[in-house]
C-alpha positions, 0 to 999 in steps of 0.5 A, a space after each residue: 405636493 409629492 415627496 421631492 428626492 434630491 439627486 444627490 441622494 439618488 446618487 448616494 444609494 446607488 452608490 452604495 447599491 453598486 458597492 454591495 453588489 460589487 462585495 457580493 461578488 467578490 464574497 462568490 467568487 473567493 468561495 468559489 475559488 477557495 472550493 476549488 483549491 483546497 483538496 478533500 481528503 474524502 474524495 478520491 480525486 483530490 490531492 491527498 499529501 502525505 509527510 515522509 520522514 527518512 529512518 534508514 540512512 542505508 536506504 532499502 525499506 523492502 516493506 511495512 506493516 500496520 496492524 492499527 494507526 499507532 503501530 507499524 513494522 518496516 523491515 529492509 534488508 537486515 533491519 527493522 524500524 518500529 513505529 510507536 508512540 508518534 515516532 519511528 525507532 532506529 534500525 535493529 539488526 534482526 539477523 540470525 546468529 548465522 548472518 545469513 539473512 541479509 534480504 528480509 523481503 516481507 513483514 506482517 504484524 497480527 498486532 503490535 505484540 506480533 510480526 513475522 518477517 521473512 527472507 532468504 530461507 528464514 523467518 524471523 518472529 517478533 513476540 513479546 518484545 523480542 525475536 527469534 529467527 529460525 530457518 523455514 524449512 531445515 530440509 531445503 532453503 527456499 527464498 520467501 517472498 512474502 507473509 501474511 499473519 492475520 493472528 498470533 496463531 496463523 501465518 502464510 508465507 510463499 516463495 520459491 523452493 527447487 524451481 517451484 512456488 511454494 506455501 508454508 504455513 504456521 499454526 499455533 508455533 509450528 511451520 510446516 514443510 513448502 506446500 507446492 501450489 505453483 508450478 513456476 518460481 514467482 509467487 510475489 504476495 500473499 494475504 490471508 485476512 484469517 486462517 481459513 482464507 488466503 490468495 497468492 498471486 505470481 509473476 505470470 497473472 496467476 492467483 492461488 486461494 486457499 480455502 477450507 485448508 487446501 490450495 486451489 489449482 492456479 487461476 489465470 487471470 492477468 492477460 496483460 502479462 505479455 501484451 500491455 502498454 508499457 512492456 511488463 513480463 512480470 505480472 501481478 506483484 501485490 494482493 490484499 485481502 481485507 476480508 475473505 469476499 472482497 481482494 484486490 491485486 494489482 500487476 506492474 502494467 498498471 492494471 488492479 483486479 477485484 475479487 468479490 464473492 468468489 469471482 475475479 473482475 477483468 483488469 482495469 487500468 488505473 494508473 492512466 500510464 500509455 507512453 511506452 517510455 514509462 514504467 510505473 508498474 504498481 508494486 504495493 497494494 494494501 485495503 483497509 476495508 471493502 470500500 478503501 485501497 491505496 496502490 503504489 508505483 515503483 517508479 514514481 511518488 504518486 498514490 491511486 485511491 479506491 474509495 467508494 468503488 472508484 479509482 482516482 488518478 494517479 496523483 503525487 504524494 506531495 508538493 515535493 514529493 522527497 528523493 526521486 525513487 517511488 515505492 516498495 510497499 503501502 499499508 493501510 490499517 484504516 481508510 484515515 491511515 496509511 504507510 508507505 516505504 520508499 523504493 531507495 532512500 530509507 523513506 517512510 511516508 504517511 497519509 494523512 499529514 498529521 495535524 501540525 506537521 507540513 506536507 514534507 518533513 524530515 
């Protein structure tokens, strides 16, 4: 006689099977949805939240430079703020004794022991824990806009002098007189990965290369200066060169241009803004290496990340990204650490959010 199976046993086994199937389905859904919702900081399309901290009650942070992830310096119109030991210092006024310097526009740090800030016709040097200042050219008063110092023995600053665009070289403790490199008065940014190579850009879409001790003639690059979707007429705003073979420059029409092994790419729109009433002009770019860059807009608290040869979409830096203003500059010494300064409000934004902190913290 065959084995008799009770109907209630069949029912219990069927019920148990259905419960296990339902549990597996739920687990699959949870894992899948979780993977979709949790951002990956390695993906250029993820939501990479930044923390922000208010450090300047005057609200005029213009530039930041971080040679390492443990040291940064930011400047406002007349003050400097230092990040060291995990916290930001209070503002220190670094005007020259004449009191004429009220517009520090740029800062560059080769290390935690050497930084140079420029503004007006002055350069202000931080070395060995002390600040000193001087007129960069005693024969005139240029308006300096940007500086780059790859080492404590070499810097390059650019600005306007007598209506032209001039470059000023610092070598072994001495600043040279201005050398005209641009017939316009709109040099906006300079970047030097070493003492043998620099790139400067201007507001008319031109770039200038310093190589073998000489500056090149301008090379027209940005054809979107007068004919872009958001009506920009300012051109290139920032440039970053982590090496002599790779640079990225951005403009205020939302385009980026990449220099690779001696040639520049055609402009690529990366901010995704097509509304003529929206002005997300890009004002800062920083490249830690040839595979990681960050650019930030002036009128939105968002960022665009270049990672692994592609650019992310424009994305907010946090769920509640602080005050309403955008950014003025950004500095990324490595792909795991960036700092940006706010256009107004005196805020510092740090990426990524450090362990134990909230995405937005004050």
